[in-house]
Structure formats: C-alpha cells, structure tokens
N, C-alpha and C positions, 0 to 999 in steps of 0.2 A: 786726228779729228775726234772731238769730244762730243758726246751726246749729253745734252742737258735736259733735265726735266723727266728723266726716266729713272725710276727707283729700282733698286736691286730686287724688290719684291715683284714688281711688274715683269722684270726680265725673267725671274725664276718661274713665275706663273705662265708666261708665254712658252718657255721651254718645257714646262710640265704639260701644257696643252698639246704641244707637238708630240711629246712622248705618249700622252693618252690617245691621240689620234692613231699613232703607229700601233699601239697596243690593241685598239679597237679593230684596226685593219687585220692584224694578226689573228685575233679571235674570230673575226668573220671568215677569214681564209680557212682557218681550222674547221669551222662549222661547215663550210662549203665542201671542204675535203672529206669530212665525215659523211655528209649527205651523198656525195658522189660515190664514195666507197660502199655505202649502204645500198644505193641505187644499183651499183654494179653487182653487188651480192644478190639483190632481189632479181635483177635481170638474169643473172646466172641460174637462178632457181626456176625460171619460167621455161615452159616447154612450148615451143612454137611449132605449129604444124604447117607444113607446106601444103600447097594446093594439091599435091599428089596424095596426101594423107586424108583427103576429105571423103573417101569411100572406096569400095572395091571397084576395080575395073571390070569390064565385061568379061574378059578372059578369066579373071579371078572368080567371078560369079559362075561362069560356065563350069569351072573346075569344082567348085563347091556343090553345085547342083548335080553334076555327074557323080561325085563321091556319095552324096546323100542318097541318090536313087540306087546306085550300085549297092550300097549298104542295105537298103530295104530289100532289094532283090535277093541278096545273099543271106540275110538273117531272118526273114520271115518265111513261113511256109505258105506262100502265095498260090492262089489259083492261077491257072494258065492265062485266063482272061485278064486278071490283074497284072500279071507279069507283062503281058502284051501291051496293056494300056500304059504302064510305067515306061516301058521301052520306047513306045511310040512318042510319049511326051518328051523323053530324053532326046530322041532323034529330031524332033521338030522344035526343040527348045530355042527360043529367041531371047538372048540375054538382055539386049537393049529394051525390048518390050517388057520383060520381067522387071528390070530395074525401074523403068518408067512407071509401071503399075504398082510395085510394092516397095521401091527403094526411095532414096539412096540407102545403101547398106554400109554400115561402119563396123559391124561385127558379124561373125559367123552365126551367132545366135539369131540375129535378125533375118538372115538368109534362111536358116532352118525353120524359123517360125512361118515365114512366107511360103516356103515349100510345103510345110505341113498343111497349111490352109489350102494349097492347090492340090496336093496329092492325097489327102486323107480320104477322099471319096473313091479313089482308085485302088486303095489297099483293101483287099479281101483275102482272108486266110482260108485255106482248105478246110480247116476244122470249123469255120463259121458256117459253112454251107451244109 
C-alpha cells in the first residue's frame, strides 16, 4: 500500500513532533521527581509534635512544684512561719487548678515563673526579720 500526497518533510516533522512530546514528558517527569525529592527532604526536616507534647501533664507539674518548693525550703534561711506556709501549700497543691490558672505549661521556666508569682509572698528569711 502506497501513501500518496505525503512528503518526506511532513513525515519527518511528524516524527520529530512525537519525539518532542516524549522529550517534554521526560522533562516534566524529571521536574516532578525533583519536586518530590525536595518535598521529601523538606518534610524530613520538619518536627511534628504529637498531642502528647503540647504541655506538661498534671503529674509532671506536681513533680516540678515539689522540687521547686523543696529547693526553696533547703536553700533559704526561712522563718518557721514561712516554712510552714510553703509546706502547707505543697500539701494542698492542686495541679489541675494550677494548670488551669497559670498554664498550659510547655517549659519548666513557665512553671517556675508561675510558682514564683504564687510563693513569693510566702518566702520570708530569718535575717529579714
């Protein structure tokens, strides 16, 4: 079967067109591959925090408060009344209420700052009187 009316130039340009389309597809695939690898690298660099990392739990706060007050009791030359007030505060400490009033806490420094605000009036040194 013979095809008439088709020049060799038209046949060559049609073949070149197919080649160009294939080349464009390859270039697009390479670009998408590069984008996905960049995205994977970027995603690998991200830090995702789970819902567990959104703050200290009540037991964590209780531990920090206990340590904070114990350090004050041990390191300051406190009056007996001051020691008694701090110990009473520690005995009746309600972590849930504390977190609700001053939190949520994501760092120990935040807990310390809140505790300072609460206990600063309770701290009286023997030399101050």
